[in-house]
C-alpha positions, 0 to 999 in steps of 0.5 A: 081011204075017202081020197082013194075012193074020190080018185077011183070009185067016185069017178064010176058013179054016174051022174058025178060031175067034175065040180063035185069030185073037185069038192070031194077032194077039198073035203079029203085034203082037209080030213088029211090036214086036219089029221096031221094038225091033230097028231101034231098037236097031241105031240107037243108039250104045251098044246097036248094039255088043251082040253079045247083045241083038240076036240074042237079041231076034230068036230070042225073037220068031221063036220066040214068034211063029212058035210061035203061028203054026205053032199056030194054022195047024196045031195038031195037027201042031205040039201040041208047039210049045205050051211054045215060045211062053213060052220065046221069050218068056223068051230076048226079055225076056232080050234086052231085060234085057240093053239095060239093062246 
């Protein structure tokens, strides 16, 4: 849904720059990638029992993509969300790294 909104609805909004559309597409792509990873993780016998990986990947993805979406839609109101994006990325990476162990 976020990808479709970015491709159609967001482009019609006034004041949206190509850089913001690109940022939106990045957030939407990572939301899809993390959703697929969570699905595959839950289906794998070894990883499905992890109490850390799934919630961490989900929380990191929500922080990462959600902060990008908030910044694109209302940067003036959510300007303090800028540091949330890399923190969400680090949380997401921690979840993926935990799958190794």
